[in-house]
Backbone as numpy.savetxt, mean C-alpha at the origin, in Angstrom:
# Nx Ny Nz CAx CAy CAz Cx Cy Cz
4.21 -1.72 -13.80 3.25 -0.56 -12.95 2.25 -1.20 -13.02
1.39 -1.17 -11.92 0.05 -1.67 -11.71 -1.28 -0.57 -11.51
-0.64 0.47 -10.80 -1.33 1.50 -10.54 -0.69 3.12 -10.57
-1.62 3.85 -11.60 -1.10 5.24 -11.58 -2.26 6.02 -11.59
-1.94 7.37 -11.14 -2.85 8.42 -10.96 -2.65 9.40 -12.22
-3.61 10.50 -12.15 -3.56 11.35 -13.02 -2.54 12.35 -13.00
-2.20 12.48 -11.27 -1.26 13.54 -10.80 -0.03 13.11 -10.89
0.36 11.59 -11.49 1.55 11.20 -11.70 1.92 9.95 -10.50
1.31 10.01 -9.66 1.51 8.71 -8.88 1.35 7.52 -9.15
2.25 6.43 -8.49 2.36 5.08 -8.86 2.63 3.96 -8.17
2.25 3.01 -8.45 2.40 1.63 -7.47 2.91 0.65 -8.50
4.37 0.43 -7.98 5.09 -0.79 -9.04 5.37 -1.97 -8.29
4.87 -3.09 -8.59 5.03 -4.43 -7.99 6.80 -4.60 -8.68
7.37 -4.77 -7.58 9.13 -4.91 -7.81 9.23 -5.99 -8.04
8.64 -7.26 -7.21 9.01 -8.67 -6.81 8.05 -9.41 -6.32
7.74 -10.75 -6.27 6.45 -11.24 -5.97 7.10 -12.99 -6.10
6.35 -13.90 -5.20 6.41 -15.29 -5.24 5.27 -15.46 -5.56
5.14 -17.04 -5.83 3.99 -17.61 -6.51 3.22 -17.99 -5.25
1.74 -18.45 -5.47 0.93 -19.17 -4.47 1.79 -20.64 -4.18
1.40 -20.90 -3.04 0.28 -20.48 -2.11 0.98 -19.47 -1.24
2.07 -19.36 -0.93 2.58 -18.52 0.04 3.28 -17.14 -0.71
2.47 -16.09 -1.16 2.86 -15.19 -1.74 3.36 -13.97 -1.04
4.45 -13.39 -1.35 4.75 -12.39 -0.98 5.31 -11.47 -2.25
4.89 -9.97 -1.85 4.87 -9.09 -2.80 5.66 -7.68 -2.42
6.65 -7.45 -3.05 7.24 -6.10 -2.68 6.93 -4.93 -3.76
6.47 -3.91 -3.26 5.97 -2.60 -3.94 6.89 -1.67 -3.50
6.98 -0.60 -4.77 7.51 0.76 -4.12 6.13 1.74 -4.65
5.98 2.50 -3.94 4.81 3.28 -4.05 5.37 4.95 -4.37
4.75 5.82 -5.11 4.94 7.31 -5.11 3.39 7.72 -4.99
3.04 8.53 -3.99 1.95 9.33 -3.95 1.82 10.62 -4.30
1.65 11.31 -5.11 1.40 12.74 -5.37 0.94 13.55 -4.42
0.83 14.75 -4.03 -0.24 15.35 -3.15 -1.35 15.40 -3.77
-2.37 15.06 -2.82 -3.82 14.73 -3.07 -4.22 13.28 -3.62
-2.88 12.80 -3.90 -3.34 11.24 -4.45 -3.87 10.27 -3.18
-4.76 9.30 -3.98 -5.62 8.57 -2.85 -5.60 7.19 -3.48
-5.50 6.29 -2.85 -5.57 4.65 -3.40 -6.46 3.98 -2.58
-7.44 3.40 -2.63 -8.18 2.47 -2.00 -7.96 1.15 -2.82
-7.67 0.02 -1.63 -7.67 -1.45 -1.85 -8.80 -1.78 -1.09
-9.44 -2.88 -2.17 -10.17 -3.93 -1.48 -9.91 -4.95 -0.49
-10.59 -5.56 0.20 -9.89 -6.83 1.07 -9.32 -7.68 0.50
-8.02 -7.96 0.55 -7.24 -9.14 0.00 -7.63 -10.49 0.55
-7.27 -11.70 0.32 -7.63 -12.89 0.72 -7.29 -12.75 2.18
-8.00 -13.60 3.15 -8.09 -13.63 4.27 -6.65 -14.08 4.95
-6.05 -13.56 5.82 -4.92 -13.74 6.40 -3.71 -12.86 5.79
-4.18 -12.07 4.72 -3.14 -11.19 4.39 -2.44 -10.04 4.93
-1.46 -9.91 5.33 -0.88 -8.88 6.37 -0.04 -7.90 5.12
-0.02 -6.48 5.73 0.89 -5.49 4.60 2.06 -5.00 5.74
2.99 -4.87 5.33 3.95 -3.99 6.05 4.37 -3.00 5.04
4.44 -1.75 5.62 4.64 -0.33 4.80 5.60 0.44 5.79
6.59 1.03 5.01 7.62 1.75 5.50 7.62 3.08 4.64
7.38 4.33 5.17 7.15 5.53 4.69 8.93 5.93 4.25
9.16 6.59 3.10 10.53 6.76 3.05 10.62 8.12 2.66
9.56 8.85 2.25 9.76 10.39 1.95 8.26 10.73 2.12
8.39 11.93 2.75 6.87 12.83 2.72 6.15 12.23 3.96
4.70 12.50 3.72 3.58 12.12 4.68 2.57 11.14 4.24
2.24 10.22 4.70 1.40 9.13 3.91 0.20 9.06 5.03
-1.01 9.10 4.74 -1.98 8.44 5.71 -2.34 7.11 5.32
-2.54 6.15 6.15 -2.84 4.85 5.76 -4.05 4.76 6.65
-5.43 4.22 5.96 -6.72 3.91 6.72 -6.78 2.61 6.43
-7.14 1.74 7.67 -7.45 0.35 7.49 -8.74 0.12 8.22
-9.80 -0.13 7.56 -11.20 -0.27 8.31 -11.40 1.01 8.55
-11.79 1.22 10.00 -12.02 2.89 10.12 -11.13 3.29 11.28
-9.90 3.07 11.05 -8.90 3.76 11.75 -7.75 4.06 10.82
-7.15 5.37 10.95 -6.17 5.99 10.08 -4.72 6.09 11.17
-3.79 6.10 10.45 -2.54 6.54 11.14 -1.66 7.41 10.13
-1.09 8.29 10.44 -0.15 9.12 9.50 1.21 8.80 9.90
1.93 8.76 8.87 3.26 8.42 8.91 4.22 9.49 8.32
5.47 9.92 8.89 6.49 10.73 8.08 7.44 9.63 7.71
8.49 10.31 7.03 9.62 9.55 6.69 10.39 8.76 7.78
10.65 7.45 7.46 11.22 6.72 8.54 10.24 5.82 9.15
9.17 6.08 9.36 7.85 5.64 10.19 7.49 4.46 9.32
6.87 3.21 10.14 6.29 2.11 9.49 4.96 1.44 10.19
4.38 0.82 9.61 3.16 0.22 10.08 2.94 -1.27 9.61
2.36 -2.16 10.37 2.06 -3.26 9.77 0.43 -3.33 10.10
-0.32 -3.96 9.03 -1.91 -4.00 9.36 -2.37 -5.08 8.38
-3.62 -5.45 8.74 -4.17 -6.65 8.01 -4.64 -5.95 6.70
-4.22 -6.85 5.78 -4.51 -6.52 4.14 -5.80 -7.22 3.91
-6.43 -7.94 4.75 -7.76 -8.82 4.39 -9.03 -8.06 4.76
-8.92 -6.67 4.98 -10.04 -5.64 5.19 -9.68 -4.54 4.05
-10.73 -3.78 3.86 -10.58 -2.47 3.11 -9.31 -1.61 3.65
-8.68 -0.99 2.91 -7.58 -0.10 3.35 -7.31 0.54 2.05
-6.61 2.02 2.47 -6.47 2.94 1.67 -5.13 3.95 1.86
-4.59 4.29 0.94 -3.42 4.89 1.19 -3.64 6.35 0.69
-3.02 7.53 1.29 -3.14 8.96 0.66 -2.10 9.57 1.11
-1.61 10.68 0.29 -0.61 12.01 0.71 -1.48 13.15 0.75
-1.52 13.22 2.07 -1.99 14.82 2.19 -1.11 15.85 2.35
0.08 15.70 2.04 0.88 16.58 1.97 1.27 17.63 0.96
2.05 18.34 0.78 2.03 19.56 -0.45 3.28 18.79 -1.28
3.91 17.75 -0.58 5.37 17.14 -1.63 5.04 15.76 -2.00
5.68 15.27 -2.87 5.59 13.84 -3.07 5.57 12.74 -2.05
5.19 11.84 -1.85 5.47 10.64 -0.92 5.90 9.62 -1.47
6.86 8.74 -0.70 7.36 7.33 -1.08 7.23 6.38 -0.32
6.99 5.45 -0.55 6.88 4.40 0.19 7.03 2.99 -0.06
7.55 1.78 0.78 7.82 0.54 0.18 6.77 -0.35 0.90
6.41 -1.04 0.38 5.18 -2.04 0.78 5.31 -3.43 0.58
5.14 -4.37 1.60 5.27 -5.83 1.51 4.17 -6.31 1.71
3.64 -7.18 0.97 2.30 -7.83 1.13 2.43 -9.30 1.31
2.10 -10.14 2.41 2.11 -11.49 2.80 1.08 -12.27 2.82
0.54 -13.29 2.36 -0.40 -14.09 2.42 -0.65 -14.89 1.19
-1.83 -15.54 1.52 -1.87 -16.65 0.14 -3.07 -15.71 -0.61
-2.65 -15.14 -1.86 -3.14 -14.40 -2.78 -4.15 -14.87 -3.41
-4.45 -16.28 -3.70 -5.40 -16.80 -4.50 -6.99 -16.01 -4.15
-7.52 -15.85 -5.55 -8.57 -15.40 -5.33 -8.75 -13.79 -5.09
-7.83 -13.29 -5.10 -7.33 -11.87 -4.72 -8.03 -11.17 -5.98
-8.80 -10.08 -5.71 -9.50 -9.43 -6.90 -8.64 -8.23 -7.50
-8.07 -7.36 -6.17 -7.42 -6.08 -6.54 -6.33 -6.22 -5.79
-5.08 -5.42 -6.74 -3.83 -5.53 -6.16 -3.83 -4.12 -5.05
-2.56 -4.16 -4.07 -2.81 -3.10 -3.10 -3.08 -2.22 -3.92
């Protein structure tokens, strides 16, 4: 587990490959009110996110998108981004980060 919140949310790196072509598979649980901010990753990094349960808001730069269970979104991971749960129930999502992560300072 590489991220956890006081509310019980967590981000777990399930599997990953080594540089230079890094692919990371994550599972996330965000409890109601949880919010995780991620700094921009290495240039060219992309993220794919699929909501599995609950409602998730993904903010990328100055744009936000709300996802319900079953929805998916792809976005650049090389800009600041954040995930939050505005709902009243736990939210779960699966995240894949793809790109050259050398020099990456902060995990998703």
